[in-house]
N, C-alpha and C positions, 0 to 999 in steps of 0.2 A: 644512359643519360636519360633517354626518352622514356624508359620503364620509370625512372625515378620522378621525372617531371610529371608523368600521368598520376604517379601515386601520391605525389604531394597536392595535386589538384584534387583528388578525391578524398584524401585525408581531410583539406582544409573544407570542401564542400560538405562532408558530415559533420565536421565540428561546427560550421555555422548553422546548418538546419537543426541539429541537437540544441545548440544554444538559443535558438528561437523557439523551439518547443519548450525549453526550460523556463525561459523568460515568461512565456504565456501562462504556464501553470503556476508559476510563482506570482504573476499579476492576479490570477484567478482567486489564489489563497489569500492574497492581501485584501480581497474584497469583502472578507469576513470582518466582523466587529473586532474591536481591540480586546485583548486578554493578556494579562500580565503572568507570564510563567518563567519568571526570572530567578525566582526564590530559590533557595537550598540548592546552588549549584553542584555543590560536592556529591549530594545524593543523585542529582539529574544525570551526572557523569557516571555514576555509579550503575545507575539504572540503564543507560544506553551501552555500557560495557557488558551487562549481564544479558541483558535481554536482546539487543540488536547484535553487538560482536560476537558474544558467548552463546547465542541461541538459547538461553537459558528456559524459555517456556515450550520450546519445540518438542523436547523429550519428554514430555508429558504423555504423548502418544509415541512410544518408542519405534516403530517401524518407520513411520513417516519422518519422524523427528531426526533418527540416525541417516537415512536417506538424504534428507535435506542438507542436514551438516556436511554430509560428503560432498553435495552438489555445490554448496556454499562455500567451501574450503577449496574445492578444486577450481572453482569461477576465481576467486581472489587471487590464489598462488599461481594459476597458470596464467594470468595476466600478466606476470613477471615476464613469460617467454613471449607474450604479444609485444611489451615492450621492445623487445630484441627484433623482433619481425618488423615493427614500424621503423625503427632506426636503420635496419636492412634496407626496407623499401625507400627511405629518404636517401640514405648515402651510396646505394648500390651495392653494398658489402653482403657477404652471405656469412650468416652466424658470427656477427661481431664481436660478441662476448666470449668467443671459444678461447681467446688468450688465458682466460682463467683455469685451464687444463682440467685436473682431475675434478676440481670442484665443479665445473661447467658440465663434465660427463655426469656427476651425480645429481645436478640439479636435473637436466634432460631427461634421465631416468626416472626421477622423483616425479617430474611433470607427466610423465608419460603413464605412470602408475595410477595418479591422481584423474587425469584423463579418462582413464579406463574405467575408473570407479564411478566418475560422473556419467559415462556411457551407459554403464550397468543401472545404476541408479534411476536415470531418465526412462530407460526401458521399463524398468519396474513401475515407475509413476504412472507411465503410458497405460501399463496393463491394468492397474488398480483403476484407472479413470475409464477406459473403454471395455474392459474384458471382464473384471470383477465388477465395475459398476457399483463403486462405493455410493452409498445413499446420498452424501452429503453434496455429491458433484453432480447430482441429477435432480436437484430442486427446480422449481419453475422458474427462477431468476436466472438460472444457469444455461438455459437455452440459447442457442445461437451463438454469437460472438464471445460471450464468456467462456462457454465450453471450448469453441474452437480456439481462442486465444492460448488457452493453457496447451492444448495439442500442438499448436504452432511452435510453441517455444521448446516443447520436449523433444520434437521431431527435429527442430533445428539444432538442438545442442548435440543430438545422438549425430546429426551429419556433419557437424563442425568438428565433432572430436574426430570422426572417420577419417575427415579430410586431413586432420593433425597426422594422423596414423600413416594415411597413404603419402604425405608429403615427407615423413620421417623415414618410411622404409625406401622410398625410392632414393632419397637422400643419400641413405646408408650404402646402397648399393653403389650408387655413384662415387662416393667416397673409396670405396674398396676398390673400384677402377681406376682410381687416380685421375678422375676427370677435372680438368681446370676449374678453379672457382670453388669447386665441392672440398673443401679442406677437411681433413679427418678431425672430428669432434662430436661429442656427445655419445650418449648410450641409450640404446633403444629398445628395452625389454618386451614392450607390447608391439611395437610396430613391426618387429623381426618376424611375427607370425605371418606377415603379408610379403616377405621377402620371396619366399619360393615361388608366389603367383606372379611376381614382377621380374624375378631375376633372369628369364630368359629373352627378355625384350631387349632392342636395340639400345644404345646409348642416348640417341636422339629421342626415342620414344619416352626414356625415362626422364630425360630431362623436362620433355614436355609435360609429363604427368606429375614431376616435382613443382614445375612452375604453376601448372594449373591448380594445384592444389593449395599452394602458398598462395596465389591470388584469390582463390575461393575462400579460404580460412580467413584472412585479413578483411576481405570484402564482406564476407558474412557477419563478422563481429562487429564492422561498422554498421551494417545493416541493422543487427540486434540493438546496437546501441540507439540508434534512430527509432528502432519499434518500441523501444521502453516506454515512451511517452504516451505512447497510444494501448499500453497493455498493462494489465495488473501488475506485471513484473516490474513496475517503476519503484515498487518496495524496495528493490535492491538500493535505491539511492535514498528514499525518503524514511526507511525504517529507523535510520540513526537520529536525524531530528527529530522525529515523531516519538521515539522513546525518550528522548532527552525532555522533550517539552510535555511529556504526559503528566496527569494529574497525580500529585503527590498525596492528596487529602485520602481521608478514609473513604473508601468505596461506599459506604451506605449513606454518606452526607450529600444533601444537595446545597446547590449555591444560590445566594439570595440575590433576587433580582434589585438592582440598584435603584430603579425606577419605583418599584413598591416601596422599598426601604425610605425614600425620600419623601413618599406620600404619607407614610405612616409617621414619620417624625413631624410632618407638618400638622398632623391631627393632633399631636402630643403638644405641641408649641403654642402656649395660649396668647401669643403676640402675632400669630399668622393670621392674615386676613384674606380669605379665598376670593374676596370680590375686589380686592384693592386693584386700581388700576397699574399697570407697569410705570416706573419711573421714567421720567423724561432720556431718551437715548438707550433705554433698556431693550434688549433683544429677547423677546419671548421665544424659547426653544419650542419646537413641536414635541408633543408628547411622546416618549419613547415606545414603541409597541412592546406589549408585554410577550413575551415567548417568541416562537418563531413560526411564521407563516411560509417563508420563502427561505432559499439559501443565503440571502443577503441579510437576514436576520440572526444567522449561526456566526461563531467566532471564526477567526481565522484558523485555530486549532482543529475546530470540528470539519472545516474544508480540509486541512492537511490530512485528517484521518481518513477522508473519503479516497484521497488519492494515494494514499499508503495502504489502502485495503488489498490484501492478497487474494481476497474471493477464496480463501480455504473452506469456508464454512464451518470452521469449529464454532463460531459463536451461535450459529442457526443450530448445529448439532447438539449443544447443551441448552438452548431455549426451551424453557417449559412450556410456554405457549405452543411453539411449533410442534413440539412432540405430542401434544394433546391435538393436532390436527387444525390449530389456528392459523390465520393467514399470515402472521407476524413473522418475518426472517430480519434478524438483526444485519444479516451480510447484505439482504436487499436494501435496507435502510440505507446503508452506505453507499452502495452502488447507485441509488437514487438520486443523493446528494451529489456525487460526481457527475453523474449525467445532466442533473440540472445546472451546475455551475459551469459545465463546459458548454452547455446550451446556450447560455446568456451572457457569458463573460465578456465575450467582445462588445456586444451590444450596450452591455453596462457602461463600459469604459467609454464608449462612443458617446452615450448619453450624456455623462458625466462631463465629459469634454466639452459638449455644447451647451452644459448646462441645463439639461433637462432632467426630468424624472423618468426612470425606464418602467415600463409596464407591458407586458407582453400578454396580459390577460390570463396567465398561468401562473402556478405557484407549486411549490414542493407538495404541500398539503393538499391533498386530494387528487391533483394532477399526476402525482408521482408516488405519494403515501396517503393511504386512506385512513379515514376515522377508524375504521375497524382495526387497523393493524396497531394503530397508535394505543387505543384502549387495550388491546390483548396483551400489551406488555404487563409484566408481575413487578417490575422494578427490583428484581432479584441480584442484579448485576452480573449473573453467569457469564454472560458474553463478554463483559468487560474483563473480567477474570480469565477467560479461557483464550482470548485474544494472543497471538505469539508476539504481536509488536504494540501492546498497550493501547488499541484503539478503542474508543468509547463510543459505542452505537447508543446506550442509554441516555447520554447527554442530548442527544438529538432527539429521541422520542419524548423526553420530559419536556424540551421547549416546544416541540409541537403541541403536546398536550396542554401546556400552560397556555399557550395561544387560545386554543378551543376554550379552556375554562375562564381565563382573564378578559378575552376580548369578546367571545362570543357567547359566553356562558352556556357552553354545551357540554353537557356530560351525560353518561349513560343513566337511565332512571334508577337503576339499583344504587349508582353512587350518588345521586340526587337525593334520595331517600336518606342514606346514610349521613350526608353533609347536614341535612335539615336535624336529623335527630342529635347529631354533635351540636349544632347551634343552640337547639331548645332544651335538649336534656343534658348536654356535657359527656354524651356518650353515644355510641353507635345504635344503640339498643332504643326501641322505643317505648320506653318507661320512664317513670320519674326517677330522679335521682335519689329520693327519699326511699325508694323501693329496692335499691340495689342489693341490701343485704338480706332481703327476705328468704334467699334460698337457704340462709343458716338457720331459720328457725325451726324447731323440732316438729311443729304441728304443720 
């Protein structure tokens, strides 16, 4: 009874703490500007099923793709056994679903095989990162916590699966000895390997090992759950809504700024008087900022993208600017967005509550993302096409670039010359439109 009470308290505590973190992240995402992504729900459900649930884009890189699918499927299906462990912990029973008979035996055996595949996959992933040292995992933005984060998760998975095998191996021995409370149930094709190592122990020692492994496994899972909001592995949860709300339009198309469209329409309206005084009682809205200087200028979807980023580096790996040695890394852009909204989220909400404007003297542009990075982008959409969960780093880069051009009139000299030629000559080249066909003259 005491064990059940302790378990329930820990379970509720873990749930409350996780809920608070989820609420904070949700509030941070909602600080973004409005964006309508409710069109074509049928296609959106299809995208989510294919990309998030079906891992459709992961297998473009077969080795990593297959290993990730094994971890993903194992993680999802093994949680069925976790449900049993939680119910056992609350009620004080042991293997409460054992009444299913042969079906239960099959499922436990199947879970063990999946757990072993997860164990092997995590070991291989760890070797790829730390021994083979694949280049995309060792870019400048991956130093420190981002690199350690991945290793912590991989090692945690290995330890949790090992605890599961240890628990099952000692359980199977206790079942064979007919110990009270340990009913004969389940099939243990993988953990049987550990039986010879434990079989010589006393019953009391085995019960201690089984209970210790049980508690370690379930507490480890609850700790893992609460680690997710602080980790890149939060994509486990956000991948589904993020793929559902992904952009369905052609990747080469750019969005129109509503503020610019409104200004152009006014210019073409013969009845519009820019000098007219506002009517009595009319509230004149503050002009909207063109582009984005800080994260509060981005949409909620762009902020969701940043929280969903897996930091896998596939976007940076295919970026032509990065490949040629330029500073730009699409992955870093998304990490910067997340870091910035995490930094100011609480302060922004407090300022709004007090009716104040928030300003900490910093911004996403320049303090997190340099102008050099913004202008290095070729707008090729390779990063968007490669992302396994449909994140759009290019949209953030374009909005930062729009701010530089339309708010600060800052463009590289090469681009300024081209824009001047287009304005004067109707083409990027510095010669008269009447001379365009001179190349065709025989002489």
